[in-house]
Each structure stands twice: as C-alpha cells, then as structure tokens.
C-alpha positions in Angstrom: 0.1 0.0 0.0 1.5 3.3 -0.8 1.4 6.5 1.5 0.8 9.8 0.1 2.9 12.5 1.7 1.7 15.9 1.7 4.0 19.1 2.2 4.5 22.8 1.0 7.3 24.6 -0.1 7.7 28.5 0.9 10.5 30.4 -0.7 11.5 33.4 1.6 13.5 36.2 -0.3 15.0 38.1 2.7 16.2 41.8 2.1 15.1 41.7 -1.5 13.7 45.2 -2.6 12.3 45.5 -6.2 12.2 49.1 -7.5 8.7 50.2 -9.0 8.8 50.2 -12.7 9.4 53.1 -14.7 6.2 55.3 -15.8 6.2 57.9 -18.7 5.0 61.3 -18.0 1.8 61.8 -20.1 2.5 62.9 -23.3 -0.3 65.5 -24.5 -1.6 64.4 -28.0 -2.0 65.2 -30.6 1.4 66.8 -31.0 0.9 69.4 -33.6 3.9 69.8 -36.1 4.4 71.6 -39.4 6.3 70.6 -42.2 10.0 71.7 -42.8 9.7 73.2 -39.0 12.2 71.7 -36.5 10.3 69.7 -33.9 11.6 68.6 -30.4 9.9 66.8 -27.5 11.9 65.7 -24.2 10.1 62.5 -22.8 10.5 61.8 -19.0 10.2 59.1 -17.1 10.1 58.0 -13.4 11.1 55.1 -11.4 12.5 52.0 -12.8 15.7 50.3 -11.7 19.2 51.7 -13.3 19.5 53.2 -16.3 16.0 53.7 -18.2 16.0 53.3 -21.9 13.6 55.0 -24.6 12.5 53.8 -27.9 9.7 54.0 -30.4 8.1 52.6 -33.2 7.6 55.6 -35.3 8.6 55.2 -39.1 9.4 59.0 -39.0 11.6 59.3 -36.1 13.8 57.7 -33.8 13.9 58.9 -29.9 17.4 59.3 -28.0 17.7 55.9 -26.0 19.6 57.5 -23.2 17.6 60.9 -22.9 14.3 60.6 -24.2 14.7 63.4 -26.7 12.7 63.3 -30.1 14.2 65.6 -32.2 13.5 65.6 -36.1 12.1 68.2 -39.1 8.9 66.7 -40.5 9.3 66.4 -44.2 5.9 66.4 -47.1 5.7 62.5 -47.0 4.6 62.9 -43.0 1.9 65.6 -43.8 -1.2 63.9 -41.9 -1.8 62.0 -38.8 0.2 59.2 -37.4 0.6 57.5 -34.1 3.9 56.5 -32.6 4.2 54.0 -29.5 6.9 55.6 -27.0 8.3 52.9 -24.7 10.7 53.2 -21.5 12.4 49.8 -19.9 14.5 49.9 -17.0 17.5 47.5 -16.8 14.9 44.8 -15.3 13.0 44.9 -18.6 10.1 46.6 -16.6 8.3 48.6 -19.3 5.9 51.5 -19.6 4.6 52.1 -22.9 2.2 55.1 -24.2 0.6 55.6 -28.0 0.9 59.4 -29.1 -0.6 61.0 -31.8 0.9 63.4 -34.1 -0.4 65.6 -36.5 1.7 67.2 -39.4 0.3 70.0 -41.2 1.7 70.9 -44.7 3.3 74.4 -45.8 0.9 76.5 -47.9 2.6 77.3 -51.5 2.0 79.5 -54.5 0.1 78.3 -57.2 0.6 81.6 -59.2 3.1 84.2 -58.9 4.2 86.4 -61.6 6.5 89.7 -61.2 4.5 92.7 -60.9 5.4 96.0 -61.8 4.7 99.2 -60.0 4.8 103.1 -61.2 5.3 105.9 -59.1 1.6 107.5 -58.3 0.1 104.5 -60.1 -2.5 102.0 -58.8 -0.8 98.9 -57.6 -3.1 95.3 -58.0 -1.9 92.3 -57.2 -3.6 88.6 -56.2 -1.4 86.3 -54.7 -2.6 82.5 -55.1 -1.5 80.0 -52.6 -2.9 76.6 -51.7 -2.7 74.6 -48.4 -2.0 71.0 -48.8 -4.5 70.2 -46.3 -7.9 71.7 -47.3 -6.9 73.6 -50.8 -8.1 76.5 -49.8 -7.8 77.7 -46.0 -4.8 80.3 -46.3 -4.0 83.3 -44.1 -1.8 85.7 -45.6 0.4 88.1 -43.9 3.2 90.4 -45.0 6.5 92.4 -43.6 6.5 95.0 -45.9 6.1 98.6 -44.7 5.3 100.2 -48.2 2.1 98.0 -48.4 -0.4 95.7 -46.5 -1.9 92.5 -47.9 -5.6 91.4 -47.3 -5.2 88.5 -45.2 -7.9 86.3 -46.2 -7.7 87.1 -49.7 -4.1 87.5 -50.8 -5.0 90.8 -52.3 -2.3 93.5 -52.5 -4.1 96.9 -53.5 -2.2 100.2 -53.1 
C-alpha cells in the first residue's frame, strides 16, 4: 500500500527590494507639427531600476535611447496624422508605453506667382494665389512690408 505525503514549499527572499517599474510622464496629444519646421519633445519617465532606455515604433523618427529626446524635421511625406508608441524600460526589463498622436500640417504654397511692376503715383493691384495642402483653400496671408498691406484672407495687395 502506498502512502501519500503532503508537503508545502515556501520560498522566502530576505532583504530583496523590487523597484517600481518606470512610468512615462503623460505626453499630450495630438502633437501638432508643421512640415519643414524643426520639432523637439523631451520624453520623461520616473521610477525603474538603473538606467532607463527609451525607444519608439515610429517610421518617421527615432528617440534618443539615453535621454528620451525626440528631435526631427517633418517632411512632405509625413503630412497627415500618425500614431507612435513611445516605450521606456529599465535594467530589469520592466516597461511602460504610451501611444501618442502626431499631426503634421503641410506648408501653404504659391500656385501662381508672377512678377509685378509698380509705377510711381500709379495704382498697384496684385492677387497672390496660394494653396493649403490639407484643405486646398484655407490660407491666411501675412506680410512684413512697410510699403503695403496684404489682405489676410484674399491675398490681394492693393495700394
């Protein structure tokens, strides 16, 4: 006849302290960017054990793995919205991750720009045509001339 033995094993870890996993500070979204304008964002995290390592899954930029700095200049191919996942891990491979929305606006461009001639004491009229790549029409015009003023909504110079 067999005898059944019953026993329990308990493991005690004396003096072991586990650090809290790293936690990313909230990255507000969407991050609004403009084509051809330099962009920087310093990602921060707290907690974790040892050095923190930052990474991302973006096809458009790379985060500095040691500092968490995102730094790049959006190009035309990036116009629109995309999501990137930002990740931080510690030496114990504890991780935190956050999905961030990015919105890249394209630069307006001139669609028809010709040379204009001005004569002294004569009327000058010029209609600047520009297009916004996102919606095709919504352009605001500004100038830094001390000679004339441009209509901010129509792009017409008249003086």
